C-alpha positions as CSV (number, residue, x, y, z in Angstrom):
1,M,0.3,21.1,9.4
2,L,3.8,20.9,8.2
3,G,3.3,22.5,4.8
4,T,1.7,22.5,1.4
5,S,2.5,23.4,-2.2
6,D,0.6,24.3,-5.3
7,S,2.4,21.4,-6.9
8,L,0.6,18.8,-4.8
9,A,-2.2,16.8,-6.4
10,V,-2.8,13.4,-4.9
11,V,-0.1,12.3,-2.5
12,R,0.6,8.6,-3.2
13,D,3.2,8.0,-0.5
14,L,5.2,9.8,2.1
15,E,8.5,9.3,3.9
16,V,9.7,10.9,7.1
17,L,13.5,11.1,7.6
18,A,15.5,11.2,10.9
19,D,16.1,14.9,10.6
20,G,12.3,15.6,10.6
21,S,12.1,16.4,6.9
22,V,9.3,14.9,4.8
23,W,9.2,13.9,1.1
24,V,6.0,13.0,-0.7
25,L,5.4,11.1,-3.9
26,N,3.0,13.2,-6.0
27,S,0.5,11.7,-8.5
28,Q,1.8,14.1,-11.2
29,E,4.8,16.1,-12.2
30,P,6.8,17.1,-10.1
31,Y,6.7,13.7,-8.5
32,F,8.7,14.6,-5.4
33,V,8.0,17.5,-3.1
34,G,10.0,18.0,0.1
35,F,9.4,19.9,3.4
36,G,11.9,20.6,6.1
37,A,11.2,20.0,9.8
38,D,10.0,23.6,10.2
39,G,7.8,23.5,7.0
40,E,10.3,25.2,4.7
41,S,10.3,24.0,1.1
42,L,13.1,21.6,0.1
43,G,12.1,21.8,-3.5
44,A,10.2,19.8,-6.0
45,H,11.6,17.7,-8.8
46,G,11.0,14.5,-10.8
47,S,9.5,14.3,-14.3
48,P,8.1,11.5,-16.3
49,G,9.8,10.0,-19.3
50,G,12.3,7.3,-20.2
51,G,15.5,9.2,-19.9
52,P,18.3,8.4,-17.4
53,D,17.3,11.2,-15.0
54,E,13.5,10.7,-15.5
55,F,11.0,8.5,-13.6
56,P,8.8,6.6,-16.0
57,M,7.0,4.6,-13.3
58,P,7.6,5.7,-9.7
59,S,5.8,3.4,-7.4
60,A,6.4,4.1,-3.7
61,F,9.1,5.0,-1.2
62,V,11.2,2.4,0.6
63,A,9.5,2.4,4.1
64,G,12.3,3.2,6.6
65,G,14.5,4.8,4.0
66,W,18.1,3.9,3.5
67,A,21.3,5.6,4.8
68,G,19.1,8.4,6.2
69,E,17.6,9.3,2.8
70,A,14.3,8.8,0.9
71,W,14.4,6.3,-1.9
72,V,11.7,5.5,-4.5
73,L,11.1,2.3,-6.4
74,D,10.8,2.9,-10.1
75,L,9.2,-0.1,-11.7
76,L,10.4,0.6,-15.3
77,H,14.0,1.3,-14.2
78,H,13.7,-1.8,-11.9
79,A,15.8,0.2,-9.4
80,L,15.7,2.1,-6.2
81,I,16.5,5.8,-6.7
82,R,17.5,8.4,-4.1
83,I,15.2,11.4,-4.3
84,S,15.9,13.4,-1.1
85,R,19.1,15.0,-2.4
86,P,18.2,16.3,-5.8
87,D,21.3,18.7,-6.0
88,A,23.8,15.9,-5.1
89,G,23.3,14.0,-8.4
90,R,21.4,10.9,-9.1
91,E,22.1,7.8,-7.1
92,E,20.4,4.4,-7.6
93,F,21.0,0.7,-7.3
94,S,19.5,-1.8,-9.6
95,L,17.3,-4.7,-8.4
96,L,18.2,-6.7,-11.5
97,S,19.6,-10.1,-10.8
98,T,19.0,-13.7,-11.7
99,S,16.7,-14.1,-8.7
100,V,14.9,-10.7,-9.2
101,P,14.5,-10.3,-13.0
102,R,13.1,-7.3,-14.6
103,G,9.3,-7.0,-14.2
104,S,9.1,-9.5,-11.3
105,V,8.7,-6.9,-8.5
106,R,4.9,-7.0,-8.0
107,S,2.8,-6.3,-5.0
108,G,-0.5,-8.1,-5.1
109,M,-2.1,-4.8,-4.0
110,S,-5.1,-3.0,-5.6
111,M,-5.9,-3.7,-9.2
112,L,-6.1,0.1,-9.8
113,D,-3.0,1.1,-7.9
114,S,0.5,0.7,-9.2
115,S,2.1,1.1,-5.8
116,V,4.5,-1.7,-4.8
117,R,5.6,-1.7,-1.2
118,T,9.2,-2.1,-0.3
119,A,10.8,-1.7,3.2
120,R,14.1,-1.6,4.9
121,L,14.9,-4.6,7.1
122,G,18.2,-4.1,9.0
123,R,20.9,-3.8,6.3
124,E,18.6,-5.2,3.6
125,I,15.6,-4.0,1.6
126,V,12.6,-6.3,1.2
127,V,10.7,-6.4,-2.1
128,P,7.8,-8.6,-3.2
129,H,8.7,-10.9,-6.1
130,S,6.3,-12.8,-8.3
131,T,6.6,-14.7,-11.6
132,A,2.8,-14.6,-12.1
133,T,1.6,-14.1,-15.7
134,M,-1.8,-13.6,-17.3
135,D,-1.4,-16.8,-19.3
136,G,-3.8,-18.7,-17.0
137,G,-6.3,-15.8,-16.8
138,V,-7.0,-13.0,-14.3
139,L,-8.0,-15.2,-11.4
140,Q,-4.8,-17.3,-11.5
141,F,-2.8,-14.1,-12.0
142,R,-4.3,-12.6,-8.8
143,Y,-3.6,-15.8,-6.8
144,G,0.0,-15.7,-8.1
145,L,0.5,-12.1,-6.8
146,L,-0.9,-13.0,-3.4
147,G,1.6,-15.9,-3.2
148,A,4.6,-13.7,-4.1
149,D,7.9,-14.2,-2.3
150,L,9.3,-11.6,-0.1
151,V,12.9,-11.2,-1.2
152,A,15.6,-9.4,0.8
153,V,18.1,-7.4,-1.3
154,D,21.4,-6.2,0.0
155,P,22.0,-2.7,-1.5
156,E,25.8,-2.9,-0.8
157,T,26.5,-6.2,-2.5
158,G,23.5,-6.6,-4.9
159,G,22.8,-10.0,-3.5
160,A,19.3,-11.3,-3.0
161,R,17.7,-14.1,-1.0
162,T,14.2,-15.3,-0.4
163,L,13.1,-14.2,3.0
164,V,9.6,-15.8,3.0
165,A,7.9,-17.8,0.2
166,L,4.3,-16.6,1.0
167,G,2.7,-19.2,-1.3
168,D,4.2,-21.9,0.9
169,A,3.9,-20.2,4.3
170,L,0.3,-19.0,4.0
171,E,-2.7,-21.2,3.3
172,D,-4.5,-20.8,-0.1
173,P,-7.1,-18.1,0.5
174,S,-9.3,-19.3,-2.4
175,G,-11.2,-21.6,-0.1
176,D,-12.8,-18.4,1.3
177,F,-13.8,-17.2,-2.2
178,I,-17.2,-18.1,-3.6
179,Q,-16.7,-17.8,-7.3
180,S,-19.5,-16.7,-9.7
181,D,-19.6,-15.8,-13.4
182,G,-17.2,-13.0,-14.3
183,G,-16.0,-12.4,-10.7
184,F,-12.5,-12.5,-9.2
185,P,-11.3,-11.7,-5.7
186,L,-10.2,-8.1,-5.0
187,W,-8.0,-9.0,-1.9
188,Y,-4.8,-7.3,-1.0
189,R,-1.5,-8.8,0.1
190,L,-0.7,-6.7,3.2
191,W,2.7,-6.8,4.8
192,A,5.1,-4.4,6.6
193,S,8.5,-4.3,8.2
194,C,8.0,-4.1,12.0
195,G,11.4,-3.2,13.3
196,E,15.0,-4.1,12.4
197,S,14.4,-7.9,12.0
198,L,10.7,-8.7,11.8
199,V,8.2,-8.8,8.9
200,R,4.5,-9.2,9.5
201,V,2.0,-10.4,6.9
202,H,-1.8,-10.4,7.1
203,D,-3.2,-14.0,6.8
204,R,-6.8,-13.8,5.6
205,V,-7.4,-17.5,6.1
206,R,-6.3,-17.6,9.8
207,N,-7.3,-14.0,10.6
208,Q,-3.8,-13.4,12.0
209,L,-0.8,-11.2,11.5
210,R,1.9,-13.8,10.8
211,G,5.5,-12.9,11.7
212,F,8.9,-13.8,10.2
213,D,12.3,-12.8,11.5
214,G,15.4,-11.8,9.5
215,S,16.3,-15.4,8.8
216,G,12.8,-16.2,7.5
217,A,11.9,-18.3,10.5
218,E,8.3,-17.9,11.8
219,V,7.6,-16.2,15.1
220,D,4.4,-16.3,17.2
221,P,1.4,-14.9,15.2
222,I,-0.9,-12.1,16.4
223,D,-4.5,-13.2,16.6
224,L,-6.9,-10.5,15.3
225,P,-10.4,-9.6,16.5
226,P,-13.3,-11.0,14.5
227,V,-13.3,-9.8,10.9
228,P,-14.9,-6.5,10.3
229,F,-17.7,-7.9,8.1
230,T,-19.0,-11.2,6.8
231,E,-21.9,-9.9,4.7
232,V,-22.1,-7.2,2.0
233,S,-25.3,-5.8,0.5
234,P,-25.6,-5.3,-3.3
235,R,-25.5,-1.5,-2.8
236,Q,-22.3,-1.7,-0.7
237,F,-20.7,-4.1,-3.2
238,A,-21.6,-1.8,-6.1
239,A,-20.1,1.2,-4.3
240,A,-16.9,-0.8,-3.5
241,V,-16.3,-1.9,-7.1
242,F,-17.5,1.4,-8.7
243,A,-14.0,2.5,-9.8
244,L,-13.4,-0.8,-11.6
245,R,-16.7,-0.5,-13.4
246,Q,-16.1,3.1,-14.2
247,A,-12.7,2.2,-15.7
248,E,-14.4,-0.4,-17.9
249,M,-16.9,2.1,-19.2
250,T,-14.6,5.1,-19.7
251,G,-11.4,3.3,-20.5
252,D,-9.6,5.6,-18.0
253,V,-9.3,5.2,-14.2
254,A,-8.6,8.9,-13.9
255,T,-11.8,10.1,-15.6
256,R,-14.4,11.4,-13.1
257,L,-18.1,11.2,-13.6
258,T,-20.4,13.8,-12.3
259,P,-21.9,13.0,-8.8
260,E,-25.3,12.5,-10.5
261,D,-23.9,10.1,-13.1
262,S,-21.9,8.2,-10.4
263,L,-25.0,7.8,-8.2
264,R,-27.0,6.5,-11.2
265,L,-24.3,4.0,-12.1
266,V,-24.0,2.7,-8.6
267,R,-27.8,2.2,-8.5
268,Q,-27.7,0.4,-11.8
269,M,-24.9,-1.8,-10.7
270,A,-26.7,-2.6,-7.4
271,D,-29.7,-3.8,-9.4
272,M,-27.5,-6.1,-11.5
273,V,-25.5,-7.6,-8.6
274,Q,-26.1,-11.3,-8.0
275,G,-25.1,-13.3,-5.0
276,T,-25.9,-13.7,-1.3
277,P,-24.5,-11.2,1.2
278,R,-21.9,-13.8,2.2
279,E,-20.9,-14.5,-1.4
280,L,-20.4,-10.8,-2.1
281,A,-18.3,-10.5,1.1
282,S,-16.0,-13.1,-0.2
283,Y,-14.9,-10.9,-3.1
284,L,-13.7,-7.9,-1.0
285,P,-10.7,-7.3,1.2
286,R,-11.4,-7.1,4.9
287,Y,-8.4,-4.8,5.4
288,V,-7.0,-2.3,2.9
289,D,-3.7,-1.1,4.6
290,F,-1.2,-2.3,7.1
291,R,1.6,-0.3,8.6
292,C,4.1,-0.7,11.5
293,S,6.1,1.8,13.5
294,E,9.8,1.2,14.4
295,D,8.8,0.0,17.9
296,G,6.7,-2.8,16.5
297,T,3.3,-1.3,17.0
298,M,1.0,-2.4,14.2
299,W,-1.8,-0.5,12.5
300,L,-4.4,-2.3,10.3
301,R,-7.1,-0.4,8.4
302,P,-10.4,-2.1,7.9
303,M,-12.3,-1.6,4.6
304,D,-15.1,0.9,5.1
305,L,-18.2,-0.5,3.3
306,D,-19.9,2.9,3.6
307,A,-17.1,5.0,2.2
308,G,-17.3,3.6,-1.3
309,G,-14.3,2.2,-3.3
310,L,-11.9,-0.3,-2.0
311,S,-10.7,2.0,0.8
312,G,-10.8,2.6,4.5
313,G,-12.4,5.2,6.7
314,P,-11.0,7.0,9.7
315,M,-11.0,3.9,11.9
316,W,-7.8,1.9,12.3
317,L,-7.0,-1.1,14.5
318,R,-4.0,-0.4,16.7
319,I,-2.2,-3.6,17.7
320,E,0.5,-3.6,20.4
321,P,3.6,-5.9,20.0
322,D,2.0,-8.2,22.7
323,G,-1.2,-8.5,20.6
324,A,-3.5,-6.2,22.5
325,A,-5.8,-4.5,20.0
326,R,-8.2,-1.6,20.0
327,D,-9.9,0.7,17.6
328,V,-8.6,4.2,17.0
329,R,-10.4,6.9,15.1
330,L,-8.1,9.3,13.2
331,P,-9.3,12.7,12.1
332,D,-11.7,13.0,9.2
333,R,-10.0,14.0,5.9
334,F,-6.7,12.7,7.2
335,D,-5.0,9.9,5.3
336,A,-2.2,8.2,7.4
337,L,0.8,7.1,5.5
338,R,3.6,6.7,8.1
339,F,3.5,5.7,11.8
340,T,6.3,6.5,14.2
341,P,6.4,5.8,18.0
342,S,5.2,9.3,18.8
343,R,3.3,10.7,15.7
344,I,1.3,9.7,12.7
345,W,2.2,11.3,9.4
346,G,0.0,11.7,6.4
347,V,-2.0,14.1,4.3
348,S,-4.9,16.4,5.5
349,R,-7.4,17.8,3.0
350,D,-9.4,21.0,3.7
351,E,-13.0,21.7,2.7
352,F,-11.8,22.6,-0.8
353,D,-9.9,19.2,-1.1
354,R,-6.5,20.9,-1.0
355,P,-3.8,18.7,0.5
356,S,-1.3,19.5,3.2
357,V,1.4,17.4,4.8
358,A,0.4,17.0,8.4
359,S,1.0,14.9,11.5
360,I,-1.0,14.2,14.7
361,P,0.3,13.0,18.1
362,L,-0.1,9.3,18.7
363,P,-3.6,8.9,20.2
364,T,-3.4,7.9,23.9
365,R,-6.9,6.5,24.0
């Protein structure tokens, strides 16, 4: 355990700096809480609002940082903002350009999660860029997000270039989707920077991790083991989409029902679900998170059908740079957010659900 704070609620993201300090993105004010390498507090700051020094919509940290500091993407500011030196004054650089207009940085991740992944790639920062709109309906909007371009932005010059046009490079995943009335796919677009000059993207159609170097040229893909599931029961499907249904009923994704009400709603939903087990499986993501360490080791988190929600359990798939893959079980109640060559960093929750920043040695078996 590195440390905890009364300010911590739900940790949305975490960044580990070269000096061993850790900053977390909190779900509520204060948004940013820091811990030194020895666990000492580095302070807490960051408030909501539209002012120049406020953060109206902090999304996620830049994986890999920049210039040895932690930076956050704020969607409303359309900028990357340094947060790891609160006493040194605000520093940011805008993503606004003709190639990355305001509002175009979108992730294709969870429908209930505003997080948008960005990552350092050498001397550039990769951001997902999409011009998808709701004009054609929810389904076409989702396909548009999944086909977003990965754009490389140079923080020093402000220049931007398309690194990979995913809509062109990856096959259309809709062939795997068995559409029925009122349904739409809940897939994620998973990608990560895997070193100084390599980006990997999960390809649902081919069941591979596709790779693209710093020029955008494709490198050899990594073949994945058989997909974790091909069939889903009505009860498993109801539990997976429960949060969406709850949001529809309450009008608020943060509202929590009692355990009894939640169980009753899941049972009611299961009785109403239509479709074969294979059809229901086509709606859900097979993997819900993908991370890389600096040495190129890849970590892919399968969706856990028994956990409920569109989430994973303690099992991760560890994939070596040569493609060798094996299952690794992480500790219960530990959510991994950053992988280094020697340790895994994340958040551990105790029996009272209180979070602490923690790390574990890289499993050897």
